[in-house]
C-alpha positions in Angstrom: 0.0 0.1 0.0 1.6 3.8 -0.9 1.1 6.2 1.6 0.8 9.4 1.3 3.6 12.2 1.0 4.2 15.7 1.2 6.1 17.8 -0.8 6.8 21.0 1.9 6.9 24.6 1.6 8.9 24.8 4.3 11.7 22.3 6.7 12.4 24.3 9.8 14.3 20.9 11.7 17.0 18.8 10.6 15.5 15.5 9.7 17.4 12.7 10.5 19.8 10.7 8.6 17.9 7.8 5.9 14.8 9.6 6.1 13.1 10.9 3.0 12.1 14.4 2.7 10.1 16.3 0.3 10.4 20.3 -0.5 9.0 22.4 -2.7 9.4 25.9 -4.2 7.4 28.7 -5.3 8.4 28.5 -8.7 7.3 24.7 -8.5 10.3 22.9 -8.5 10.1 19.5 -6.3 13.2 18.4 -4.6 13.8 15.3 -3.1 16.4 14.6 0.8 17.9 11.7 1.5 21.1 12.0 4.2 23.3 8.8 4.0 26.5 8.7 6.3 28.4 6.1 4.4 30.9 8.3 2.6 31.3 12.5 2.7 29.5 12.6 -1.2 26.6 13.7 -2.3 24.8 13.0 -5.7 22.7 15.6 -7.4 20.4 14.5 -9.7 17.8 16.5 -12.0 15.1 14.9 -14.1 13.3 17.7 -16.5 9.7 15.8 -17.2 10.2 15.4 -20.8 11.6 13.0 -23.5 10.9 12.1 -26.7 7.2 11.4 -26.1 6.8 14.8 -25.4 8.0 15.8 -29.3 5.7 16.3 -32.4 5.7 14.5 -35.6 8.5 16.2 -38.0 10.7 17.3 -34.8 11.9 14.1 -33.8 15.2 14.0 -31.4 15.0 17.3 -29.8 14.6 15.7 -25.6 18.3 14.2 -26.9 19.7 17.0 -28.6 19.1 19.0 -25.5 21.2 16.1 -23.7 23.8 17.5 -25.4 23.3 21.0 -25.9 23.0 21.6 -22.1 26.8 21.0 -22.0 27.4 23.9 -24.6 27.8 26.8 -21.5 25.0 29.2 -20.0 26.0 32.5 -18.4 28.4 32.3 -16.2 30.1 28.8 -17.7 31.9 28.6 -20.8 31.1 25.8 -23.1 32.2 21.9 -21.6 33.6 23.9 -18.5 30.7 22.1 -16.4 32.1 19.0 -17.0 35.8 20.2 -16.3 34.6 22.0 -13.0 33.2 18.6 -11.8 36.2 16.4 -13.0 38.7 19.1 -11.2 37.0 18.3 -8.0 37.5 14.6 -8.2 33.3 14.1 -8.9 31.8 12.7 -12.2 28.8 14.0 -14.4 27.2 12.9 -17.3 22.9 13.1 -18.9 20.9 10.9 -20.3 17.3 10.8 -22.2 14.9 8.6 -23.0 11.3 8.2 -24.4 10.1 9.7 -20.8 12.6 11.7 -19.6 16.1 13.9 -19.3 18.0 13.3 -16.7 21.3 15.1 -15.5 23.5 14.3 -12.5 26.7 15.1 -10.7 28.4 12.9 -7.6 31.0 15.3 -6.1 32.4 15.3 -2.4 30.0 17.0 0.0 32.3 19.8 -0.1 31.3 20.6 -3.6 27.8 20.5 -2.9 27.5 24.3 -3.8 29.5 23.7 -7.3 27.3 21.1 -8.7 23.9 22.7 -7.3 25.1 26.5 -9.2 25.5 24.4 -12.0 22.7 23.4 -13.0 21.2 26.4 -11.7 23.0 28.7 -14.2 21.9 25.8 -17.2 18.4 25.8 -16.6 18.1 29.7 -16.2 20.6 30.8 -18.9 21.5 27.8 -21.3 23.5 29.3 -24.3 21.1 28.4 -27.2 23.5 29.7 -30.1 23.7 28.9 -33.6 27.2 27.5 -33.3 26.2 25.6 -30.2 23.2 24.2 -32.4 25.1 23.4 -35.2 27.5 21.6 -33.8 25.3 20.0 -31.0 23.5 18.8 -34.1 26.4 17.0 -36.2 27.1 15.3 -32.7 23.8 13.8 -32.5 23.9 12.9 -36.2 27.3 11.8 -35.9 26.0 9.4 -32.8 23.1 8.1 -35.0 25.6 6.9 -37.3 28.0 5.5 -34.9 24.9 3.8 -32.3 22.1 2.8 -34.4 23.0 3.2 -38.1 25.9 1.3 -38.8 25.6 -1.5 -35.8 24.4 -4.6 -36.6 20.4 -5.5 -34.8 20.5 -1.7 -33.3 17.6 -0.2 -36.0 15.8 -3.3 -35.0 15.8 -2.9 -31.0 16.4 0.9 -30.4 13.8 2.1 -33.0 12.4 -1.0 -35.7 11.1 -3.0 -32.2 8.9 0.7 -31.5 7.8 1.3 -35.3 6.2 -1.6 -35.7 4.1 -2.4 -32.0 2.5 1.4 -31.5 0.3 3.4 -33.3 0.6 6.7 -31.2 3.4 8.8 -32.4 4.5 9.4 -28.5 6.5 6.0 -28.2 6.4 5.2 -31.9 9.7 7.4 -33.2 13.3 6.7 -31.8 15.0 8.9 -28.7 17.6 9.9 -30.6 15.4 10.6 -33.6 15.6 10.9 -37.3 18.1 12.5 -40.1 15.8 14.4 -41.5 14.1 15.9 -38.7 17.3 17.1 -37.2 18.4 18.4 -40.7 15.2 20.2 -40.3 15.1 21.4 -37.4 15.7 25.3 -36.7 17.2 27.3 -34.0 14.0 28.6 -33.5 12.6 25.5 -32.7 15.3 24.5 -30.2 14.7 27.7 -28.3 10.7 27.0 -28.0 11.6 23.6 -26.6 14.2 24.7 -24.2 11.4 26.8 -23.0 8.7 25.0 -22.5 10.2 22.3 -20.7 13.5 23.3 -19.1 11.6 25.2 -16.2 11.4 24.3 -12.4 7.8 23.3 -12.8 8.7 20.8 -15.0 11.8 19.2 -12.8 12.9 17.3 -9.9 15.7 17.9 -8.0 17.2 14.6 -5.7 20.0 14.8 -3.1 21.0 11.7 -1.8 24.5 11.9 0.5 26.2 13.1 3.5 24.9 16.4 3.7 22.8 18.8 5.8 18.9 19.7 4.4 18.9 22.8 5.8 21.7 23.8 4.3 21.2 22.7 1.0 17.7 24.9 1.5 19.5 27.3 1.5 21.7 27.0 -1.5 18.8 25.9 -3.6 16.9 28.9 -2.8 20.1 30.9 -3.7 20.3 29.2 -7.2 17.0 28.2 -8.4 14.8 30.8 -6.2 14.8 33.4 -9.2 14.4 31.1 -11.8 10.7 31.7 -13.2 8.5 28.9 -13.3 6.9 27.7 -17.1 3.7 27.8 -18.6 1.4 24.6 -17.5 2.4 21.3 -19.7 -0.4 19.8 -21.3 0.5 16.0 -20.5 1.2 13.6 -23.4 -1.9 11.2 -24.8 -0.3 7.9 -24.6 -2.9 5.6 -25.3 -2.9 3.1 -27.7 -5.8 0.7 -29.5 -5.9 -2.6 -28.6 -3.4 -4.6 -31.0 -5.9 -7.1 -33.0 -3.2 -9.5 -34.8 -0.3 -10.4 -34.8 2.1 -7.8 -37.0 5.1 -9.4 -38.6 7.5 -8.1 -41.4 11.1 -9.3 -42.3 13.9 -6.7 -42.3 17.4 -7.3 -43.8 20.3 -5.6 -41.9 23.3 -5.0 -44.1 25.5 -6.2 -41.0 24.0 -8.5 -39.1 25.9 -11.5 -39.0 23.5 -13.9 -38.0 19.4 -13.9 -38.3 17.7 -13.1 -35.7 14.4 -12.6 -34.3 12.5 -9.6 -31.6 9.0 -10.7 -30.4 7.5 -7.8 -28.6 4.6 -7.8 -26.3 2.2 -5.1 -25.4 2.0 -4.7 -21.8 0.1 -1.9 -19.2 1.6 1.5 -17.9 4.6 1.3 -15.2 1.4 2.0 -12.5 -0.5 -0.6 -13.3 -1.3 -3.8 -10.7 0.4 -6.1 -13.4 3.4 -4.5 -13.4 4.6 -6.7 -10.4 3.6 -9.9 -11.9 5.3 -9.1 -15.5 8.5 -8.1 -13.4 8.5 -11.3 -12.1 8.1 -13.2 -15.3 10.8 -11.1 -16.6 13.3 -12.8 -13.9 12.4 -15.6 -14.1 12.4 -16.1 -18.3 15.1 -13.4 -19.0 17.6 -13.0 -15.3 21.0 -14.8 -15.3 22.2 -18.4 -16.8 19.7 -20.3 -15.1 16.6 -18.5 -16.7 14.2 -19.6 -18.6 15.2 -18.9 -22.0 18.6 -18.9 -21.7 18.1 -22.3 -21.0 16.4 -23.3 -23.5 17.6 -22.1 -26.3 21.1 -21.3 -25.8 21.9 -24.3 -23.3 19.8 -27.2 -24.7 18.3 -26.7 -27.8 21.4 -24.9 -28.9 19.1 -22.5 -31.0 20.1 -19.1 -30.2 23.5 -17.6 -29.8 22.5 -14.8 -27.7 19.4 -13.5 -25.7 18.2 -10.7 -23.9 14.3 -9.0 -23.1 12.4 -8.3 -20.6 9.7 -5.2 -19.6 11.5 -2.1 -22.0 10.8 0.6 -18.9 8.7 2.9 -20.3 6.4 4.7 -17.6 3.2 4.4 -20.0 2.1 1.6 -22.2 5.3 -0.5 -22.5 6.5 -3.5 -24.4 8.1 -7.0 -23.4 9.9 -7.8 -25.7 12.9 -11.0 -26.5 15.6 -10.5 -29.2 17.3 -13.6 -29.9 20.6 -14.4 -32.0 20.1 -17.4 -33.7 23.1 -20.2 -34.0 23.8 -20.6 -37.8 23.7 -24.4 -37.6 20.1 -23.8 -36.9 17.0 -22.4 -38.2 14.7 -19.1 -37.8 11.2 -21.0 -37.9 12.9 -23.5 -35.2 14.2 -20.7 -33.0 10.4 -18.8 -33.1 9.3 -22.6 -32.3 10.9 -22.3 -29.4 10.1 -19.2 -28.5 6.2 -19.3 -28.7 6.3 -22.7 -26.7 8.0 -20.8 -23.5 5.7 -18.3 -23.6 2.7 -20.8 -24.5 4.1 -22.6 -21.4 4.1 -19.5 -19.2 0.4 -19.3 -20.0 -0.5 -23.0 -19.4 1.6 -24.2 -16.7 1.8 -23.0 -12.9 5.6 -21.5 -12.1 7.1 -23.7 -9.2 7.7 -22.2 -6.2 10.8 -21.9 -6.8 11.3 -20.3 -9.6 9.1 -17.4 -8.0 11.1 -17.8 -4.7 14.1 -17.1 -6.7 12.7 -13.9 -8.5 11.5 -12.5 -5.5 15.0 -12.6 -4.0 16.1 -10.9 -7.6 13.9 -8.1 -7.0 15.5 -7.4 -3.6 18.5 -7.7 -4.6 18.0 -4.8 -7.3 17.1 -3.0 -5.0 20.1 -3.2 -2.8 22.3 -2.9 -5.4 20.5 0.3 -6.1 20.7 1.8 -2.8 24.5 0.9 -2.0 25.1 3.8 -4.8 24.2 7.4 -3.9 23.8 8.5 -7.6 21.6 5.4 -8.5 19.4 6.1 -5.4 19.5 9.8 -5.8 18.0 8.7 -9.5 15.6 6.2 -8.5 13.9 8.9 -6.1 13.4 11.1 -8.9 11.9 8.7 -11.2 9.0 7.6 -8.3 8.5 11.4 -7.5 7.8 11.2 -11.6 5.8 8.4 -11.7 4.1 8.6 -8.4 4.6 11.9 -6.8 6.2 10.0 -4.0 9.7 9.1 -3.6 9.4 7.3 -0.9 7.1 4.6 -2.4 10.6 3.6 -3.7 11.5 2.1 -0.2 8.2 -0.1 0.5 7.5 -1.0 -3.2 8.9 -4.6 -2.7 6.1 -5.5 -0.7 3.8 -5.5 -3.9 5.8 -8.6 -5.1 4.9 -10.3 -1.3 1.5 -12.5 -2.2 1.9 -12.5 -5.8 1.7 -16.7 -6.7 1.6 -19.2 -9.4 -2.3 -18.2 -10.0 -1.2 -14.3 -10.5 1.6 -15.0 -12.9 -0.6 -17.5 -14.8 -3.5 -14.7 -15.1 -1.1 -12.3 -16.2 0.3 -14.8 -19.0 -2.9 -15.6 -20.6 -3.9 -11.7 -20.7 -0.7 -10.5 -22.7 1.4 -13.2 -24.0 -0.8 -13.5 -26.9 -0.1 -13.6 -30.3 -2.9 -11.4 -31.4 -1.2 -8.8 -28.9 2.5 -9.4 -30.4 4.6 -7.9 -33.0 7.2 -10.6 -35.0 10.4 -8.9 -36.5 12.4 -11.9 -38.1 16.4 -10.1 -39.4 17.8 -11.4 -42.1 21.6 -10.4 -43.1 21.3 -8.3 -46.2 24.2 -10.8 -47.9 22.4 -13.9 -46.9 20.8 -16.3 -50.1 
């Protein structure tokens, strides 16, 4: 059961260690604090609630472009100086973009907290969106696309074609990195409008985890973020997806693929749906480690696949549960698909044994402990839970949602979602194969 959580407008007493505390500024910025005393470092994690889902048709790739633009300098910080300043004090810094959000983070010695906060506030308020910076980063993103997607085996399928085939709604149908054509057509005016709308305190979550004083941190945050005006209200993107009525299947020729492969994806509900929990356990059972069902069946026993990955794809809205398997060249693609079908059919017809369920639940707990060991990851999780549930403290109690799940729940979930009419299939063939 998720307990209520409050973002306070004023905090007068220093919270204890290991207590998640919420603070909301007048400009709308949500701030989450968690003091941990293991090491004298602090993680600063700033989530902007904007990802590729917020882009319009013909203007894809803007969210990812801004991940790069945010390191191009601001009013008081020269180009590329953000990373240099953090590295000079022994810290780490980076950012990333997904369909649902863009995040930026620093891990610094505790006595350098103000540096990290000042850097983030300066680029939120006064990013240098110049013609030179825009053209430079547009070229960088296009080159990244060539290196990571266009010229790599299977990547076009895994990162783009999977969603293009499965979704009808443009929000999740197009890729995070954007198309070459849209990047070429983007204008400086487009980029400035995107920044002015989404890169605002009222569309952001700032999480701090580590060795620091909360009351002192509040003073620093008010000092550096308090004068930044809030932006316009942002209308939530419609992520609804029509129910798929029949299987979709295509063949894709991949000029870089050494061997044939297959990708099968099933529609699953949004992250806040109760079925997320049995689906997550199914992911552990099917894909987690060399004792997982798909690895044992496809790689070890039948030796039909060389490599297998899969699971739920991490979207906040309606997601996909997928499997990607690379064919052993001594076997046939129809045989591989038959084995995949058989394992999914087995999920919907035979109860999962208690040992497998227990192991999957233990893995969920293990993953949670692993996230807590890193202040950076812990801060990112607090920003995530603030964004998805408006309750960062739910991060600490969500594991209880798995406790009562049994074999009947997994069977029911499998029957509901892992049906052929609810899936898309991509057969990948090397372009030069006969």
